Each structure stands twice: as C-alpha cells, then as structure tokens.
C-alpha distance (Angstrom), angle and dihedral (degrees) to the residues before:
residue distance angle dihedral
X1 . . .
X2 3.78 . .
X3 3.79 126.5 .
X4 3.79 120.4 -140.6
X5 3.77 134.3 -160.5
X6 3.80 110.3 -159.7
X7 3.82 120.8 -153.1
X8 3.84 116.4 -167.1
X9 3.82 116.0 -168.7
X10 3.83 105.0 163.6
X11 3.79 128.3 78.9
X12 3.79 120.5 -109.9
X13 3.80 92.1 -116.5
X14 3.83 100.3 44.7
X15 3.78 99.9 53.9
X16 3.77 145.5 -0.7
X17 3.81 91.7 -111.3
X18 3.80 92.8 108.6
X19 3.80 92.5 49.8
X20 3.81 90.2 46.6
X21 3.82 90.5 49.6
X22 3.80 91.2 49.7
X23 3.81 92.1 48.1
X24 3.81 89.5 49.6
X25 3.83 90.9 50.5
X26 3.79 92.8 50.3
X27 3.82 92.4 47.3
X28 3.81 92.5 47.2
X29 3.80 92.1 51.9
X30 3.81 91.3 45.8
X31 3.83 87.5 55.8
X32 3.81 91.4 52.3
X33 3.79 98.9 -99.1
X34 3.80 126.4 129.8
X35 3.79 130.4 -122.0
X36 3.78 104.4 -147.8
X37 3.83 96.6 -171.7
X38 3.77 140.3 -19.8
X39 3.79 109.0 -140.1
X40 3.81 120.6 -164.2
X41 3.80 115.9 -156.0
X42 3.82 138.8 167.8
X43 3.83 108.9 -5.3
X44 3.80 88.6 -9.7
X45 3.80 88.5 81.1
X46 3.81 87.4 77.1
X47 3.82 87.2 79.1
X48 3.84 86.3 74.4
X49 3.82 95.1 49.1
X50 3.81 111.6 112.7
X51 3.81 90.9 -167.8
X52 3.81 93.0 67.7
X53 3.78 113.5 95.9
X54 3.81 119.1 -169.0
X55 3.79 118.7 -127.8
X56 3.77 119.1 -99.9
X57 3.78 109.9 -69.8
X58 3.82 94.4 18.2
X59 3.79 123.1 113.2
X60 3.78 119.3 -119.8
X61 3.79 109.4 -115.6
X62 3.80 88.7 -162.6
X63 3.80 91.2 58.5
X64 3.80 91.6 45.7
X65 3.81 94.0 50.1
X66 3.80 92.0 47.0
X67 3.80 91.5 49.9
X68 3.81 90.5 48.1
X69 3.81 91.5 49.9
X70 3.79 92.8 48.4
X71 3.80 93.0 48.6
X72 3.81 97.1 44.7
X73 3.82 101.7 27.5
X74 3.82 87.9 -127.6
X75 3.79 113.8 157.2
X76 3.78 117.3 -120.7
X77 3.79 109.6 -151.9
X78 3.78 123.5 -169.3
X79 3.80 122.4 -165.6
X80 3.78 106.0 -112.8
X81 3.82 94.7 -154.0
X82 3.80 93.8 49.9
X83 3.80 88.8 46.2
X84 3.79 95.9 51.9
X85 3.82 91.2 48.6
X86 3.81 88.8 55.7
X87 3.81 97.8 43.1
X88 3.79 95.3 -105.8
X89 3.78 102.9 133.8
X90 3.78 133.8 -169.7
X91 3.80 119.0 -142.0
X92 3.80 90.2 -98.6
X93 3.81 95.1 48.0
X94 3.80 92.7 44.8
X95 3.81 90.6 54.3
X96 3.83 90.5 59.3
X97 3.79 93.0 59.2
X98 3.81 98.2 30.8
X99 3.77 94.2 -114.2
X100 3.78 134.6 123.1
X101 3.79 125.0 -90.0
X102 3.78 115.7 -113.9
X103 3.82 100.3 176.8
X104 3.79 110.6 107.0
X105 3.81 111.5 -116.6
X106 3.84 91.3 -120.7
X107 3.82 89.5 68.5
X108 3.79 120.7 79.6
X109 3.82 115.0 -142.0
X110 3.80 104.5 -137.7
X111 3.77 139.4 157.9
X112 3.78 126.6 -110.4
X113 3.80 87.1 -99.8
X114 3.81 87.7 74.7
X115 3.80 90.2 57.3
X116 3.81 93.9 47.0
X117 3.80 90.3 45.7
X118 3.79 89.4 56.8
X119 3.81 89.9 48.0
X120 3.78 92.2 52.6
X121 3.80 96.2 42.2
X122 3.79 92.7 88.3
X123 3.77 124.8 50.3
X124 3.78 124.6 -139.2
X125 3.81 89.8 -112.3
X126 3.80 90.7 60.4
X127 3.80 110.9 101.7
X128 3.78 88.7 -145.0
X129 3.81 95.9 52.4
X130 3.72 117.3 164.7
X131 3.79 115.9 -97.0
X132 3.79 113.9 -150.1
X133 3.79 120.1 -147.4
X134 3.81 123.1 -173.5
X135 3.78 122.1 -158.1
C-alpha cells in the first residue's frame, strides 16, 4: 500500500486539475492505497469556497470534494494564508474583519507547516513513504 499527499494549486473553474486530482484519489483508494491529506494552495483554495456556483451543466467541485472526504474520511486542508489573500475566510478569520465565512466546514484551514509536517512524517527508509502529487 502506498500513501499519497495531494497538493491542488489550480482553481476549480480555471482548469481540470481539481477534477484530475479527485479522480486520482478515488482510483488510488480503489486500488487499496491511502490518501493522507489533500492540501489546497494558491488558487486551489477556491475549491473550499462556498460562494462559488458552477455554471449550468457543470459539476460542483466543492460538492464532489466534500462527498469524497465524507466517504473516505480524508482530511481536506486549505492554506489559511492563501485563503485570506483571496477572500476565502474561515469562521475565525471572518470574525476578525466582521465578515462572513465562506470556507466550507469540511475543509480545515491550516498553515503550510501542516503540509511540511506531513511531508516529513515518513522517512525515505520507510517502505510506505509518502508520495506527493501536485495538481
């Protein structure tokens, strides 16, 4: 069994990277592998934005990621700094500026330290080392 750390950097409406990442995650799990975390960074944080509505006939990436997380218990982490810069606010961050939160509750606002912690959790001598995939 392999363990994967998924890193999504593109928005759900600018590319198919998020859909490709989700398809990869589903296939990996179906083959008996584990998705340790999905980390959304840069424009990828838009996947957590509840204010984004897909155009008619398009699938909601937010809904798909939430469903995936609920079914697999995979954590969805969103970079808090990248989110704030793009107006995607957690409940805590929104309270500081008296605004509303628009990060879906299934996404965990975390710092980059969380990502690097996951990277360093496994050593290169471990047969189940973490494999990082960027989309």
